[in-house]
C-alpha positions in Angstrom: -47.0 40.0 11.0 -46.5 41.5 7.6 -43.6 40.3 5.4 -40.4 42.5 5.6 -39.8 44.6 2.5 -37.4 43.3 0.0 -34.6 45.8 -0.9 -34.8 47.1 -4.5 -31.5 47.2 -6.4 -30.8 50.8 -7.5 -28.0 51.7 -9.8 -28.2 55.4 -9.7 -28.2 57.8 -6.8 -29.2 61.3 -7.8 -26.8 64.2 -7.5 -29.6 66.5 -6.4 -32.3 65.6 -3.8 -34.7 68.5 -3.8 -36.6 69.9 -6.8 -39.5 72.4 -7.1 -40.6 75.9 -8.1 -37.9 78.5 -8.0 -38.1 80.6 -4.8 -40.3 78.3 -3.0 -39.3 77.1 0.5 -39.7 73.5 1.4 -42.0 73.3 4.3 -43.7 70.2 5.3 -47.1 71.1 3.6 -45.8 71.8 0.2 -43.4 68.8 -0.2 -43.8 65.4 -1.5 -41.3 62.5 -0.8 -40.2 60.5 -3.7 -38.5 57.4 -2.6 -35.1 56.4 -4.4 -36.8 53.2 -5.8 -39.6 55.4 -7.3 -36.8 57.6 -9.0 -35.1 54.5 -10.2 -38.2 53.2 -11.9 -38.7 56.5 -13.6 -35.2 56.5 -14.8 -35.3 52.9 -16.0 -38.7 53.1 -17.8 -39.0 56.8 -18.9 -35.3 57.9 -19.4 -33.9 54.5 -20.5 -36.7 53.0 -22.2 -36.9 49.8 -20.4 -40.1 47.8 -20.2 -41.7 47.1 -16.8 -40.3 43.5 -17.1 -36.8 44.7 -17.9 -37.0 47.2 -14.9 -38.2 44.5 -12.6 -35.2 42.2 -13.7 -32.8 45.1 -13.1 -34.2 46.0 -9.7 -34.5 42.2 -8.7 -38.3 42.5 -8.0 -41.5 41.4 -9.5 -43.0 43.2 -12.4 -46.1 44.0 -10.4 -44.0 45.7 -7.7 -42.3 47.7 -10.4 -45.8 48.7 -11.8 -47.0 49.8 -8.5 -43.7 51.8 -7.7 -43.8 53.3 -11.2 -47.6 54.4 -10.8 -46.9 55.9 -7.3 -43.9 57.9 -8.8 -45.8 59.3 -11.8 -48.7 60.4 -9.4 -46.1 62.2 -7.3 -44.5 63.9 -10.2 -47.9 65.0 -11.6 -49.0 66.3 -8.3 -45.7 68.3 -8.0 -46.0 69.8 -11.4 -49.7 70.6 -11.3 -49.7 71.8 -7.6 -46.3 73.3 -7.4 -45.2 71.0 -4.7 -41.4 70.6 -3.8 -40.1 66.9 -4.3 -37.7 65.7 -1.9 -35.9 62.4 -2.9 -35.2 60.2 0.0 -35.8 56.8 1.6 -37.0 53.4 0.5 -35.8 50.0 0.9 -32.8 50.0 -1.5 -29.5 48.3 -2.2 -27.0 49.9 -4.4 -25.5 47.7 -7.2 -21.7 47.4 -7.7 -19.9 50.3 -9.0 -19.0 48.8 -12.4 -22.2 46.7 -12.9 -22.3 45.9 -16.8 -26.1 45.8 -16.6 -26.1 49.3 -15.4 -23.4 50.7 -17.7 -24.5 49.3 -21.1 -27.9 51.2 -21.4 -26.1 54.4 -20.5 -23.4 53.8 -23.0 -26.0 53.0 -25.7 -27.9 56.3 -24.8 -24.8 58.4 -25.1 -24.0 56.9 -28.5 -27.5 57.4 -29.8 -27.5 61.0 -28.5 -24.3 61.9 -30.2 -25.7 60.7 -33.5 -28.8 63.0 -33.2 -26.7 66.2 -32.6 
């Protein structure tokens, strides 16, 4: 019997859940499901600039797990962009962090401060 999946800690739930080419309808053949934990790895590593080790610590999983999730997410994003598939963000074994989690808020504050200096 396989081990039950360990929930990944997620600090950000997207405002929008469907992305794709304008005017294309989301039928089952032209859509990819991006799990919420996959989006979280993209957010932490690509958007906030975390290392895989830091992302693993934030999500409370092993670095190798983050690496696998991240590779899966990037593959899905590339497939969507190249083949024009719609991405639907849903599912995954996740646990939301606390609303005022300092670990989550500090990188966002730092990014905002850096963004204002570059304007």
